[in-house]
Each structure stands twice: as C-alpha cells, then as structure tokens.
N, C-alpha and C positions, 0 to 999 in steps of 0.2 A: 504494500499500500503505499502510495505516496504522501508524502506528510508535507503541506505547504507550511511556508514560515509564518509564525505569529508572534514575533517578538514582544516583550512585555512593553507597555506603553512608557512605564518610566526610563527605560533605557532608549527609546526611540524619541522621547520629548528631550532628552538630554542632550543627544548627539544632534538633533536638530539646530539647538544653538550653539553647540560647544565643541562640535567636530574638528574646528580650526585649531582651538586650546589644546586638544588631546595631541595633534600632531605637533603643534608648538612647544609642549610639554617636553614629548619624546625628544624631540631636537635638542631642545635645552639640556637635557639630562644627557644625551649622547655628546654634546660638546664639551661637557664639564664631567667626566667620568671620575669616579673615585673608588679608591679600592676597598677591600673588606675592613671594617671596624674605624675607616676613616670617612666615611660617608657624611661628614656633616653638612656640606651644603645641601645635598641631597635631603636630608633629613629636616633641615631648616624649610626648605621649599615646600616640601610635602606637608609640613605642619603649618607653615603661613596659609597656603591652599585650604586645607580642611578648617582651618580656625576661621577663616573668612566664611565659611559655609555655615558656622554656629555648631561645628563640632568641636570635640575636646580631646584631640590628639596626645598622647603619652610615649615620650621618648623612652626608650630601653634604659636599665640601668647601666648598661655598658657604655651609653653616651650616643650612639648612633642608630638608626632604625627607629620605628614608631608603631604603635598600635593605636587603633582608634574604632570605638565601637558605634554602630547606627542602628537607630530603632529605640524601642521604647524601654528596653532593658529587661522585660518580660519573657518567659517563654524558654525555648531553646537557643542555643547559641551556635550560628555558623560561621565559620571561619574560612575566610578569602585571603589566599598569601601571594606577595609577589617579593622577589628577592631585588636588591637595589645596588650591590655592589659591581664593577668593574674587574676586567683583566689588565695584568701587566703586560700589554701588546701594543705596540704601534699602529695607530691608524693610517691604513692605507689607502684610503677611500678620496677621491677628490669631489667631495660634496661641500655643502656650505655649512654643513653642521658638523663637520669632521672634529675631531677631539682636539681640544686645546691645550690639553695636557699631555707632555711629552712621555711617550712610554705605557699610557694608560689609554684605554679603550674599552667601550661597551661591544664586545665581541661575541657575546651570548645571548643577546636579546633582553637582557633585565631591563633595560631602558623601556622596551616595549612592555613588559611585566609591569613595570611600577606605573607608566602612565596609563595603560588599561585598568588596574586596579584603583588607580586615584579615580579615574572617569567614572567606573562602577560605584564606587563608594559614594560620590559627587550626586548619581543618577540616585541612588537608593535614599539619599538623605531629603529627597523630595517627596518621597512615598511614606506610605502608612502601611505598616504590617504588624504583626505580631512576632514578638522574638527579637534577636539580635543578631546583626551581621557584624561579625569583628573581622576588621582590615588590618592584616599584618605586613607591614612593610619591612622584610627581613634583612640584616645585613650579613655579609661574609659568606654567601652562600658558596664562594670559591675557595674558603679555606677549610681546613679540615680540622676537628670533625663538623663545623659549619655552625652558623650564625642561628640556625634553627634551635640549638641548645640555649641560646641566650634568652630566646624569646620563651622557652619552656621553663626555664630557670627563673624567670621573672614572674610566672603563675599565668601566663597568658593561655595556657592549653587548658587550665581547670574549668570543668563546666562545659567545654565544647563538645557538642554532638556529632559534628561532621567538619570535615576540611576539604577545600578545593583550591587548585591552584593550575595553572597552564604554562606551557614550556614553549617557545619558539621551535618550529621544526623545518629548517631551510628545504627538506625533501619535499613537504606537502604544498601544493598550493595554496593562496589565500582563498578563506571560504570554506577550506576543508577543515576538519579537527579530528585527530587520530585519538582512539579511544582503547583502552584494553584492561580487563578484570584480570588481578594478580599482579604478578611481578611486570615492572615496565621499564624499570632501571637496573642496574647493577651495583653491588657493593664495589666499592673503589677505596682502596689504601695504598699508602705510600711505604716504599722499602729502600732502606740503605743498607748496603754491605761494605765494611771498610775492612780490608785485609792488610796485615802488618807483617815484616819480617826484618832480618838484619841487612839485607841489600848486599851488595857486591857487584863483581865484575862480570859482564857477560862471558867471559872466555871460562869460567869455572862455575856454571849453575848448580853443579852437583854439590858444592860447598856450601850454600845458602839457600834459600827459597827462591825459587823462580818467580817473583811475585806475579807479574804480568802473566805468566803461564796459568798462575792459581785464579786471577780475576778472569782470563778468558774461561777457564774450565769452570768457575761459577756461572759466567753468565751465559753460556749455552747449555751447562749442565743443569741449571735448577729448573728454568722451564721445561726442559726435556723431561725431568724426572717428575715434575708436577703433572704433566700429562700423563703419566703413568700412574701414579699413586691417588690420583683424584677422579672421581666419576666423570666419565666426559660429559654427561648431560649437566653437569654443575656448570659448565661455561668457564673455568677458570682461564685467564689468561694474563701472562706476566710479562711486561715489555718494558726494556730498559730504554731510559732516556739521556743517561750522562754517564759515562765511564771516563776515569782519569787516573794516570799514574806515569810519574817518572819525567825527567826533563832531557835527558842524555841517551843516544841511543846505544852507547857502549857500559851503560852502567845498570845493573838490575835495582830497582828504587826499594824504598823501605816501606812505601805504604800505597796503597790505590784504593778509588771508591768506585762502587756502582750505584745508581739510584735509578729507581722506575717505578711503575704503577702495577699493582695487582687489582685484576677485576674478575669478579665471578658473580654470576646469576642465582646462585644457590645460597640461600641464608645459612643452613647447616654447614657448607663447605666453607664459607665466610667465617663461621666462628672456629674451626678447626685450622685456619691458613697460619696463623703466626707460629704455633707449635710445629707445623709440619715444614715449614722455610726453615726455622732455625736448625732442625734436626738434618734437613738435607745439605744446608749449607754448611754445617760442621762436618758432616761426611764427605763431602767434595774435597775440602780443604785439607782434612787430616794427613792423607798421604803425604802432603808436601811440608808438614810442619809449620803451615802459617796460621797465625793466630788470625781468627775473625771476628767482629763484632757486628752482630745484625740489630739495627735500627727499623722496627717494625711499626709505622704509625697508624694506628685505627683512622679509617676516612667514615665513610657512612654505610648503612646496610642499603640492601635494594629497596626502591619505593613499590611497596604492595598496595596495587589498587584493591580495596574492598568492592565485592560484587554489586551489592545493593547499592552503594554511593556511586559507583561506575553507571549501573543502568540508569538511576536517576539523573546524572550527569549527561549520559548519552538522549535521555529523552528532551533534556533541556537545550543540549546541541540542536536536535530535530526541530524543537519548537520554535527556536531563534533564528534558526538559517534554512529550514528544510531539511526533508531526509538524506538528501544527497550529501549533505555536508559531514556526517557521522560515517567516518572510515576505521577500518581497524588496524590498530599499531602493534608492533610488534616489539618484543623486549630489547632494549639496546644495552651496550656496555657502558654507557655513560653513567656518573655518578651523580647524585641530587639528594641534596640534605632535607629535603620535604619528606625522606624515608623517616626522620626522628619524629615527624608529627603523625605518620600514618602507624608509626610503630605503637602509639597511644590511642588514637581515636581514629574510626572508621572513616573513609576519605578515598579522593580518586585525583589524579593528575593527569591532564589531556595534554597532546600535542597541539600548538596552534599554528596552521599552516600560514608561512610568510612569504613563499616563494611566488613572484611574479607569474601570471598567466604564461605559458607559452616558454619560460624559460628552460632550457635544457640543463645546464649544469648550475646547480644552487651555488650560494656562496656559503661556503660551510661554517659551522661554529667554531669558534676560538681560532680565528684566523683574523687578521687585520683588514681584510676585505668584505667581511660579513656586513651585510645590511639587510633591510627587509622591505617590502612592499607595505607602505604605510596604510593600505586598505584593510591589513589585518588589525588595525586598532579598534574599530568600531566592531568587528567580528568580536574581537575579545570582550569588551565591554557587554556586549548582548549576552555572550555565553557567561560571564561571571555574575550580571544580575540574576539570568535565568534560574542558574544553579542555586544561587542564595536562596532566592524566593520559593523555589521547587522543594529544597531542604526544609525549609521552615515549615512548608505548609504539608509536608509529606506525612502520611499515618504513622 
C-alpha cells in the first residue's frame, strides 16, 4: 500500500517561515566548527536561539553541550539527540561556508544534525501536546568513550521513555531514510601496542631483539589470529592506522608503536576482545624476547535499535515523507556513542539521506570534501517532529 505523506502541521508551519534560517544556522555551524568538549560557541548559539523562543536550555556540567525540555512537563519524556562536535580535519571544499578554523571541519554531518534538532525543537515549542520532548545537543561524540556519557552523568536520561536520533548517510539520496531494527553500528575501540628491546646493530639481530620484525609480526599476526579465534559472524575487524620505529636504516631501534582501531558487530565478542588481544600480542612477541605493553581503550558498544521504537520511527518517516522514503539500512562498522543511550532506554537511530539526486559518487564521511544537499534539513525536521509526537502518543 502506498502511503502518501502527511507531515505534522507543526513542522510544516515552522518550515514555511524558517527554512532559510535552518540553512543559515547549518552554514554558520559549518563555518565555525569546534572539537569535542570545546564547543563553546556552538553551545552559546543554541542557548541564545532556544532562550529567544521562551525555552530554558541547561548547559551540561562539563561546560559544553546543552539540554532543553519542550512541553508542559507531564507524562512521558521522549529524547531527541544531535551531536555538535567537529573533526580535526582540514576543510577542502570551495564553498562560501567553508570552515574558518584551520584543521577543524564538520566532516561527519554534525552541523546538519544540530541545525535539524534546533528546528524540530523550535517547531515543537509552538505546539500543544502531553508529555515532554527533551532536546539533547550532545558534545564530544567523536571522542572515546563519547559525550553521551556526560549527558547520562548529569541525569538527563532519568525518566526518559524512548530516544531517537538521525545520522547523515552520504550513500542515501535526499528524501530517503534508512531504518533497521537491531544493531545498526559496530563497537569501536582504540588499540596501541608499544614494543621495546635493547636495540642494536642491524648486522647482529641475533644478539638483540629485532624490534621492527616484532612490530611487523604483531601488525600482521594479530588481525590474522583474531580472524581464527573469533566467530566470523561477529564481524571483528582490526585495522592499523599508525606504525613507527627507528630513525636509521642500519640501527635496530629500542622502541616502536602500533596504533589502530578494532571494530566488531557483536556485543559479546566486543566484551571479550581486550583480554583476547592481550593474550595474542604477548604470544606473538614472546619468542623474540620483546617487551610489549598493550593499551586498549574502550570506545562504544554497537547501537542496537529497539524493535518497537524502530517500527514507530518507520511509521513516522512514512507519515512525514511517504512510503517510499523508508528504506532498509544495513549494519555498518562505524562507531556511534548514541549506543550509550540505547543501552539504557529503548530507542532508534536512523540514517538521513544527504546525497544530491543523481550524484554517482558520494562525498564520504570523515573527509575534508564531505558536504550535503541542504534539502535534507527540512526532511530531518519533519522526521524528528513526527517521531517525537508519535512516541508521546503511542499506547
């Protein structure tokens, strides 16, 4: 059955008056990006606009990010979340709203998430409904283990009945929203292996620890061993992003370092990974007499979408945009700290299409060239408003 769109009047009325403001806010945020837990300008901008609407935003105790309740305060509480931090990347786009901060860029769409949530909150503020919509403008999503824990530590998840969020997807065209019940992202952890030895001359490796050889053994052997020691269905993937050792071609160095990211789709395998990595690294280095120190930094668990919340969100997408807008999403190996919210309350995260229609190769996330079709902004506002009101009125 084809479902024709019937977006909520609150969203449509606000967008009719403020579509240009929505784009302007997104571009202002894009031009002035801030890294995690340093989002002071962004926080002030949001607080000023929400206050001007008669709302009472509260800045988190960590100093950046804020929470604002909309509604009479009775009944259930539905949380809508956006992340506000940027990445340490150079903006490579020749656009008028290019980042003015050297080496910092909104390359993951957080400016879109933030502007859309602001628009949804301002639209909801003009309506009348039972319950509370809690707007969470969260800092430090790009840091591990993530600013979602700052929100939880301040008690803003207390009493929340469900939580919803959107994340830009450059592979989906504007007007499409990807939805999936169950895991939709992966766990993401950081790993550092430091290897040390006495050093020596490259002509006599048998008299010392051939440290670069040990590094190479760990770099290739650990991912290979994990592929045989972990159920392949867990989707565990270890990729190194940094290797360093030595300065001279004829000197065996005394120390070297590997750094990488371990991602895994399965929560049980994620919980067991640190001890397994430690055991395998020690076993790989032991025959050579090298000393190894493994630093394993927990990141985030997978985002696991609640079935009921995802069904509700799918219905909200179809009501706001039409039946063809809701498409199936697949689980990715990307990490997302919205997982900490869904560890505690039911909810769902969807993927917001931001690719211009007809574009063959998308601008990928976490690249200085990443950009979006700004027609995605009103789409996101409609979905967020629809989801919040549907969750408040659901049986």
